C-alpha positions as CSV (number, residue, x, y, z in Angstrom):
1,M,175.8,35.9,15.5
2,I,172.4,34.7,14.5
3,F,169.5,36.9,15.4
4,H,165.9,35.6,14.9
5,H,163.6,38.1,13.9
6,A,159.9,36.8,15.4
7,P,157.2,37.6,12.8
8,K,155.0,41.0,13.4
9,S,151.8,39.0,14.4
10,K,153.7,37.2,17.2
11,L,155.1,40.3,18.8
12,G,151.7,41.6,18.4
13,Q,150.2,39.1,20.4
14,I,152.8,39.3,23.1
15,W,152.2,43.6,23.4
16,V,147.8,42.3,23.3
17,S,148.7,39.9,26.1
18,A,150.4,42.4,28.4
19,V,147.7,44.9,27.9
20,L,144.7,42.4,28.6
21,Y,146.6,41.4,31.7
22,L,147.4,45.0,33.0
23,L,143.7,45.7,32.2
24,V,142.6,42.2,33.9
25,T,144.9,43.5,37.4
26,V,143.5,47.1,37.1
27,V,139.8,45.6,37.3
28,I,140.5,43.2,40.2
29,M,142.2,46.0,42.3
30,M,139.0,48.0,41.5
31,L,136.9,45.5,42.4
32,L,138.7,45.0,45.6
33,V,138.4,48.6,46.2
34,Q,134.9,48.9,45.7
35,T,133.4,46.0,47.8
36,G,136.4,45.8,50.3
37,V,136.3,49.6,51.6
38,P,132.3,48.9,52.1
39,L,133.2,45.7,54.0
40,L,135.8,47.2,56.3
41,D,133.6,50.2,57.1
42,K,130.3,47.9,58.2
43,M,133.1,45.8,60.2
44,R,134.2,49.3,61.9
45,D,130.5,50.3,62.5
46,K,129.8,47.0,64.0
47,S,132.7,47.1,66.4
48,I,131.7,50.7,67.5
49,S,128.8,49.9,68.2
50,T,129.5,46.9,70.2
51,T,131.6,49.1,72.2
52,T,129.4,52.3,72.5
53,I,126.4,50.0,73.4
54,D,128.3,48.3,76.4
55,S,129.4,51.9,77.5
56,V,125.9,52.9,77.7
57,A,125.0,50.4,79.7
58,T,127.9,50.9,81.8
59,L,126.8,54.1,82.0
60,S,123.1,53.4,83.0
61,E,124.3,51.0,85.6
62,H,126.5,53.9,87.4
63,I,123.3,56.2,87.4
64,Q,121.1,53.3,89.2
65,E,124.0,53.2,91.8
66,V,124.3,57.0,92.3
67,A,120.4,57.1,92.4
68,S,119.9,54.2,95.1
69,E,123.0,55.7,97.2
70,G,121.3,58.6,97.2
71,E,122.2,62.6,97.8
72,G,125.7,63.4,97.5
73,S,126.6,60.7,95.7
74,R,128.8,61.0,92.6
75,R,130.7,58.7,90.0
76,T,133.4,59.6,87.3
77,V,132.9,57.7,84.2
78,S,135.0,57.9,80.8
79,F,132.5,57.5,77.8
80,D,134.4,57.8,74.5
81,V,132.2,58.5,71.4
82,K,134.4,57.6,68.3
83,R,131.4,57.9,65.6
84,G,127.4,59.0,65.8
85,H,126.3,61.8,67.4
86,L,125.9,61.8,71.3
87,A,122.5,64.0,72.9
88,V,120.7,64.2,75.9
89,H,116.9,65.5,75.7
90,D,113.9,64.4,77.6
91,D,116.0,62.4,80.6
92,Q,117.2,60.6,77.7
93,V,121.1,59.9,76.8
94,V,120.8,59.2,72.8
95,W,123.6,58.1,70.6
96,S,122.3,57.7,67.2
97,L,124.6,56.5,63.9
98,E,124.1,56.4,60.1
99,T,125.4,53.2,59.1
100,E,125.2,50.3,56.4
101,A,126.0,48.1,58.6
102,K,123.5,45.7,59.5
103,I,123.1,46.0,63.7
104,I,119.8,45.0,64.4
105,E,116.9,44.3,62.0
106,P,115.5,47.7,60.1
107,R,112.4,49.1,61.8
108,S,113.2,47.2,65.3
109,K,114.1,47.4,68.4
110,I,115.7,45.8,71.6
111,E,114.6,46.8,75.1
112,L,117.6,45.2,77.4
113,G,116.4,47.3,80.7
114,D,117.1,50.8,80.4
115,L,119.0,50.7,77.3
116,I,116.9,50.5,74.0
117,I,118.5,49.6,70.9
118,A,116.7,50.3,67.9
119,S,116.9,50.9,64.0
120,N,115.4,53.0,61.3
121,I,112.2,54.1,64.3
122,D,111.3,57.5,64.6
123,A,107.4,57.1,65.5
124,S,106.3,58.9,68.7
125,A,102.8,58.8,70.1
126,T,100.9,61.1,72.7
127,E,97.4,61.1,74.5
128,Y,95.5,64.3,75.1
129,S,92.1,65.0,76.3
130,N,90.3,64.6,73.0
131,S,92.7,63.5,70.8
132,Y,96.0,61.4,70.1
133,I,99.2,62.8,67.9
134,I,100.6,60.1,65.9
135,E,103.8,61.1,64.1
136,N,107.1,60.3,62.4
137,A,109.7,62.0,60.4
138,Y,107.3,62.7,57.2
139,L,103.9,63.1,58.8
140,Q,101.8,64.0,62.1
141,V,98.6,62.9,62.3
142,N,95.6,63.7,64.8
143,I,92.8,61.6,65.6
144,S,90.2,61.9,67.7
145,K,90.0,60.3,71.4
146,Y,86.4,58.6,72.2
147,G,84.9,57.0,75.5
148,N,87.0,54.1,77.2
149,A,86.4,50.2,78.2
150,S,83.5,51.1,80.7
151,S,82.1,53.6,79.0
152,Q,81.6,53.0,75.5
153,V,79.9,56.0,73.2
154,T,79.3,56.7,69.3
155,I,81.8,56.7,66.8
156,N,81.6,57.3,63.2
157,T,84.8,56.6,61.0
158,T,84.6,59.0,58.8
159,D,85.6,61.4,62.1
160,L,88.4,59.6,63.5
161,V,91.0,61.2,61.0
162,N,91.1,64.9,62.0
163,N,94.3,66.3,60.1
164,I,97.5,65.2,58.3
165,Y,100.1,67.1,58.2
166,H,103.1,66.0,56.1
167,K,106.3,67.8,57.3
168,S,108.3,67.5,54.2
169,V,105.8,70.0,51.9
170,G,104.8,71.8,55.1
171,A,100.9,71.7,54.7
172,N,98.1,69.4,55.5
173,V,97.3,66.3,53.3
174,S,93.8,67.0,51.5
175,G,90.6,64.5,51.5
176,G,89.3,61.8,54.2
177,F,89.1,58.9,55.5
178,N,86.2,56.7,56.1
179,F,86.1,52.5,57.0
180,Y,83.5,50.2,56.6
181,L,83.6,46.1,56.6
182,G,81.9,44.3,53.8
183,D,79.1,45.5,51.8
184,S,77.2,47.0,54.7
185,Q,78.8,50.5,54.1
186,N,78.0,51.1,57.8
187,N,80.8,53.2,59.2
188,E,78.8,53.7,62.6
189,G,78.7,52.1,66.0
190,S,79.2,52.4,69.8
191,G,82.6,51.6,70.8
192,Y,86.3,53.5,72.5
193,T,89.4,54.4,71.3
194,E,92.5,54.1,72.7
195,L,96.9,54.2,72.3
196,L,98.5,51.3,71.7
197,E,101.9,52.4,73.6
198,E,102.7,56.5,74.2
199,G,106.0,57.5,74.1
200,S,109.0,58.3,71.3
201,L,111.6,56.0,69.4
202,L,108.4,53.3,68.6
203,D,108.7,51.4,65.3
204,K,105.2,52.3,64.9
205,A,102.7,54.5,66.6
206,V,98.9,52.7,66.9
207,V,95.5,53.6,67.9
208,I,92.8,51.2,68.3
209,V,89.4,51.6,67.5
210,H,87.0,49.2,69.2
211,L,83.6,49.2,67.4
212,D,80.5,47.5,67.8
213,T,78.5,48.3,64.9
214,P,74.6,46.7,63.7
215,D,76.7,44.1,61.2
216,F,80.3,43.4,62.9
217,Y,82.0,43.7,66.1
218,Y,85.8,44.5,65.0
219,D,88.7,46.2,66.1
220,L,90.4,49.0,63.8
221,Y,94.2,49.6,63.8
222,L,95.1,53.0,62.5
223,I,99.2,52.3,62.3
224,L,102.0,55.1,61.4
225,D,105.1,53.2,60.4
226,S,108.8,54.2,60.8
227,S,109.9,56.3,58.3
228,A,106.3,56.1,56.4
229,D,104.8,58.8,54.3
230,Y,101.7,57.4,54.6
231,L,98.9,56.0,57.4
232,R,97.8,52.1,57.1
233,T,95.4,50.8,58.3
234,Q,93.7,47.3,59.9
235,A,90.9,45.6,60.9
236,K,91.1,42.8,63.6
237,N,88.9,40.1,65.5
238,I,86.1,40.4,63.5
239,Q,83.0,38.8,64.3
240,R,80.0,38.7,61.7
241,K,76.7,39.4,63.8
């Protein structure tokens, strides 16, 4: 019998190759787990969202039918919620789901009749007799209400923002607000304020200030975006005198 003895270096190479193959295989499996599972989760959430949206749309149709048929009309509706949170408040049926799946663009909404599909929107706006309250998950802003289109009054921009309350801190934000255009530093004029849209589930809450100053006509937008911890401003329709 003839025995062939491989050199030590050759045996070492075989073992090293085996270990490398094993490591490469493990790394590939880990990559599949890390990328595959989130992808499956997103696909699952998209499927659940589509099914739930269809269910809510069907529910809305039944509600309208019952309302049109008058007192005593009834319907039995099957509604299966596999994930997310279902709640009823302010005469609205609200289903919410936290997901990494891109169902629609962030901070946007789609209105299909009575059905609203929204992503990352938490802004709301309410009009009172002397003020507007615009808020989201982080801030509550109190803005003065002035005049109307047929009855304009004197407005000073330093008096527009009455208060900003930071919810996560639990305290009012210190400081003041002032706005003027160009180098005139004229922050007073005649005009009125209006709320762009009242309600909840808004992508942004907006108060518009229509101003006629000695130097400019312009519209000042006070904007609180959804999920934002700051108030931003924008001047539009500017006309120099």
